[in-house]
C-alpha positions in Angstrom: -13.8 -58.4 13.7 -16.0 -56.8 16.3 -16.4 -53.0 16.8 -14.2 -52.8 19.8 -11.3 -54.5 18.0 -11.8 -52.3 15.0 -11.8 -49.2 17.1 -8.6 -50.3 18.8 -6.8 -51.1 15.6 -8.0 -48.1 13.4 -7.9 -45.5 16.0 -11.5 -44.5 15.2 -13.8 -44.7 18.3 -16.6 -47.0 18.5 -18.9 -44.1 18.8 -17.6 -42.6 15.5 -18.0 -45.9 13.8 -21.6 -46.2 14.9 -22.0 -42.5 13.6 -20.5 -43.6 10.2 -22.9 -46.5 10.1 -25.9 -44.2 10.8 -24.9 -41.9 7.9 -24.5 -45.0 5.5 -20.7 -44.4 5.1 -19.7 -47.9 6.3 -21.9 -50.8 7.3 -20.6 -54.0 8.9 -20.7 -56.8 6.6 -22.4 -59.3 9.1 -23.5 -60.0 12.6 -22.2 -62.5 15.1 -24.4 -65.1 16.6 -24.8 -62.9 19.5 -25.9 -60.1 17.3 -22.8 -58.0 17.5 -21.5 -56.0 14.5 -18.7 -57.8 12.5 -16.4 -55.9 10.1 -14.9 -57.7 7.2 -11.6 -56.7 5.6 -13.4 -54.7 3.0 -15.1 -52.7 5.7 -11.7 -52.0 7.5 -10.3 -50.8 4.1 -13.4 -48.4 3.7 -12.9 -47.0 7.2 -9.4 -46.0 6.4 -10.4 -44.5 3.2 -12.9 -42.4 4.9 -10.3 -41.3 7.4 -7.8 -40.6 4.7 -10.4 -38.2 3.0 -11.3 -36.5 6.2 -7.7 -35.8 6.9 -7.8 -33.5 3.7 -10.6 -31.5 5.4 -13.5 -33.0 3.6 -16.8 -33.0 5.4 -18.6 -36.4 5.9 -21.1 -35.5 3.3 -18.2 -35.0 0.8 -16.6 -38.2 1.9 -19.8 -40.1 1.2 -20.1 -38.5 -2.3 -16.5 -39.3 -3.0 -17.0 -42.9 -2.2 -20.3 -43.5 -3.8 -20.9 -40.9 -6.8 -18.9 -42.0 -10.0 -19.3 -38.3 -11.2 -17.6 -36.9 -8.1 -14.3 -35.9 -9.7 -11.1 -35.6 -7.5 -9.8 -32.6 -9.4 -12.8 -30.5 -8.6 -12.9 -31.6 -5.0 -9.1 -30.8 -4.6 -9.4 -27.3 -6.2 -12.3 -26.5 -3.8 -10.2 -27.7 -0.9 -7.3 -25.6 -1.9 -9.6 -22.6 -2.1 -11.1 -23.1 1.3 -7.7 -23.8 2.8 -6.3 -20.6 1.5 -9.3 -18.7 2.8 -8.8 -20.2 6.2 -5.0 -19.4 6.2 -5.7 -15.9 5.2 -8.2 -15.5 8.2 -5.7 -17.1 10.6 -2.9 -14.9 9.3 -4.9 -11.8 9.8 -5.7 -12.9 13.2 -2.0 -13.7 13.9 -1.0 -10.2 12.6 -3.6 -8.5 14.8 -2.5 -10.4 17.8 1.2 -9.6 17.3 0.4 -6.0 16.9 -1.6 -5.9 20.1 1.4 -7.6 21.8 3.8 -5.0 20.3 1.7 -2.3 21.9 2.4 -3.9 25.3 -1.1 -3.5 26.8 -1.2 -3.2 30.6 -4.7 -4.2 30.9 -7.8 -5.2 28.9 -8.8 -1.7 28.4 -5.6 -1.1 26.6 -6.2 -4.2 24.4 -9.7 -3.0 23.4 -8.3 0.5 22.7 -5.7 -1.1 20.2 -8.2 -3.3 18.7 -10.5 -0.2 18.0 -7.5 1.6 16.6 -6.6 -1.2 14.2 -10.1 -1.4 13.1 -10.2 2.3 12.4 -7.1 2.1 10.3 -8.7 -0.4 8.2 -12.0 1.6 7.8 -13.5 2.4 4.4 -13.9 6.0 5.6 -11.0 8.3 5.0 -12.0 10.4 8.2 -11.9 7.5 10.3 -8.5 6.5 9.1 -7.2 9.8 9.6 -8.5 10.1 13.2 -6.8 6.8 14.0 -3.6 8.0 12.4 -3.6 11.1 14.7 -4.2 9.2 17.7 -0.4 9.2 18.2 1.2 7.0 20.8 -1.3 4.2 20.7 -1.0 2.7 17.2 1.5 -0.2 16.6 4.3 1.0 14.3 3.8 -2.0 12.1 0.2 -1.2 11.7 1.0 2.4 10.9 3.6 1.4 8.2 1.2 -1.0 6.5 -1.6 1.5 6.4 0.9 4.1 5.0 2.1 1.9 2.3 -1.5 1.2 1.1 -3.1 4.7 1.7 -4.3 6.6 -1.5 -6.1 9.5 0.1 -3.5 12.4 0.5 -4.9 13.8 3.6 -4.8 10.4 5.4 -1.4 9.6 4.1 -0.1 12.8 5.4 -1.4 12.1 8.8 0.0 8.6 8.7 3.4 9.9 7.7 3.2 12.4 10.6 2.3 9.6 13.0 5.2 7.4 11.8 7.6 10.4 12.3 6.5 10.5 15.9 6.8 6.7 16.5 10.4 6.3 17.2 13.2 4.2 15.5 11.3 1.2 14.3 9.7 3.1 11.2 12.6 3.1 8.8 13.3 -0.6 9.1 9.7 -1.5 8.5 9.5 1.0 5.6 12.5 -0.6 4.0 10.2 -3.6 3.0 8.0 -1.0 1.2 11.1 0.2 -0.9 11.6 -3.3 -2.2 7.9 -3.6 -3.3 7.3 -4.7 -6.9 4.8 -1.8 -7.0 6.2 1.6 -7.9 3.4 3.5 -6.0 4.1 1.6 -3.0 7.8 2.2 -3.2 7.1 6.1 -3.5 4.8 6.0 -0.5 7.7 4.4 1.4 10.1 7.1 0.2 7.7 9.8 1.2 7.3 8.5 4.7 11.1 8.1 5.1 11.5 11.8 4.0 9.7 12.9 7.1 11.7 10.8 9.6 14.8 12.8 10.6 17.1 10.0 11.1 20.3 8.7 9.4 18.7 5.3 9.0 15.8 7.0 6.9 18.4 8.9 4.9 20.4 5.7 4.1 17.2 4.0 2.8 16.3 7.2 0.7 19.7 7.0 -0.8 18.9 3.4 -2.1 15.9 5.0 -3.8 18.0 7.2 -5.9 18.7 3.9 -7.9 15.0 3.0 -8.3 13.9 1.8 -11.6 10.9 4.1 -11.4 11.6 7.6 -12.4 9.0 9.2 -10.0 10.7 7.5 -7.1 14.2 8.6 -8.0 13.0 12.2 -8.5 11.4 12.4 -5.2 14.3 10.9 -3.4 16.7 13.5 -5.2 14.5 16.4 -4.1 14.6 15.2 -0.6 18.3 14.3 -0.2 19.7 17.2 -2.4 19.0 19.9 0.2 20.6 17.6 2.6 23.9 17.6 0.9 23.8 14.3 -0.9 26.0 14.7 -4.0 24.6 11.6 -5.7 21.3 13.5 -6.4 23.1 16.0 -8.9 22.4 13.8 -12.1 18.7 13.3 -11.3 18.2 17.0 -10.3 19.8 18.3 -13.5 17.6 15.9 -15.6 14.6 17.4 -13.7 15.5 20.9 -14.8 16.0 19.9 -18.4 12.7 17.8 -18.5 10.8 20.8 -16.5 9.8 18.5 -13.7 9.7 20.5 -10.4 12.7 22.3 -12.0 12.5 25.2 -9.6 12.7 22.9 -6.7 15.5 21.1 -8.3 17.4 24.3 -8.9 17.0 25.2 -5.3 18.4 21.7 -4.3 21.4 22.2 -6.6 22.0 25.7 -5.2 22.3 24.1 -1.7 24.7 21.6 -2.9 26.7 24.2 -4.7 27.7 25.6 -1.3 30.7 23.2 -1.7 33.0 24.7 -4.2 34.2 21.5 -5.8 30.5 20.4 -6.1 29.6 23.9 -7.6 32.1 23.3 -10.5 30.7 19.8 -11.1 27.1 21.1 -11.1 27.9 23.9 -13.5 29.7 21.7 -15.8 26.6 19.3 -15.8 24.2 22.0 -16.6 26.3 23.5 -19.3 26.6 20.2 -20.9 22.8 20.0 -21.0 22.5 23.2 -23.0 20.3 22.4 -26.1 21.1 24.5 -29.1 17.7 24.0 -30.8 15.6 24.3 -27.5 15.4 27.8 -26.1 13.1 26.7 -23.3 15.7 24.3 -21.9 18.3 26.9 -22.2 16.1 29.4 -20.3 15.7 26.8 -17.4 19.5 26.0 -17.4 20.3 29.6 -17.3 18.0 30.2 -14.3 19.5 27.2 -12.5 23.0 28.6 -13.0 22.0 31.8 -11.2 22.6 30.0 -7.8 25.8 28.1 -8.9 28.9 30.0 -7.9 32.2 29.6 -9.6 34.1 30.3 -12.9 32.4 27.6 -14.9 29.0 29.0 -14.2 30.1 32.7 -14.9 31.7 31.8 -18.2 28.5 29.9 -19.3 26.3 32.8 -18.2 28.6 35.2 -20.3 28.1 33.1 -23.3 24.4 32.8 -22.6 24.0 36.6 -22.5 24.7 36.6 -26.1 22.2 33.8 -26.9 20.0 34.1 -30.0 17.0 33.7 -27.8 16.2 37.2 -26.3 14.7 35.7 -23.2 17.8 33.5 -22.5 20.1 36.5 -23.3 18.3 39.0 -20.9 18.1 36.5 -18.1 21.9 35.6 -18.3 22.8 39.3 -18.5 20.7 40.1 -15.4 22.3 37.3 -13.4 25.6 38.5 -14.3 24.9 42.1 -13.1 23.8 40.5 -9.7 27.2 38.5 -9.6 29.1 41.8 -10.2 27.3 43.5 -7.4 28.3 40.7 -5.0 
């Protein structure tokens, strides 16, 4: 079979077939009487082998090694191809993400495109000061880029700037931050909750309410401290636990005080606090006593009366003092 017919049947151009021959990949078995190359069936099969290996992304050099080197194992080659393919996909995915973010910014001209590119580059900088300046360039950063940077930021100053920028960015922030709340990493979920806490929208509060059920104690506590002062009754158990465990107990008590503005909730909170009085732990009783100071109602008053006779002098004096303030009111 002459080269032209081989090219037509195989789909490999005559020029490429000559290139294969020059590299020693496939050499026509014979020549015609007129001196033209003639390819035998074995040559055709080799051409298809070459094309099959090239379709996997092998270079012609690797193709030659695969066909000629007995020690060239397929497993090692495939692993290398997998690695290179993943690297290429990662590069192209990063490019796609950057292009999408530029599109989301709706640039009106190339100057706007260049500005967004510079901003995205700054948000990914190794220098915290550059990331902070980029975050404070409000109004120009795509929201998706701000969210990603917020969820990955470990520097507290930069994180604060990013949260501020997100709070100024409109309604898209909570929806994107919702993905952060579902991250398998507790630190990412907490960063998402911290960002949502600074967005004054109902959508952000709804997502924070979900965080009250988070498996990580730190995330639950942060959500409770944020939502308690906003009147969310589901925060009460976590806030009481924080007082007992002496974790931001003053802030937790303040949040309970706000919730206790609702009389039925006040009785519920007082009963919850009284139920956590530890007979053998005076320090817990002191913290509970102090928390009861801001809880109105009969249950709290009865508990304080009993605590004014507590065996621990500090608990007794604190309870007695709170009772005198209640009488004056």
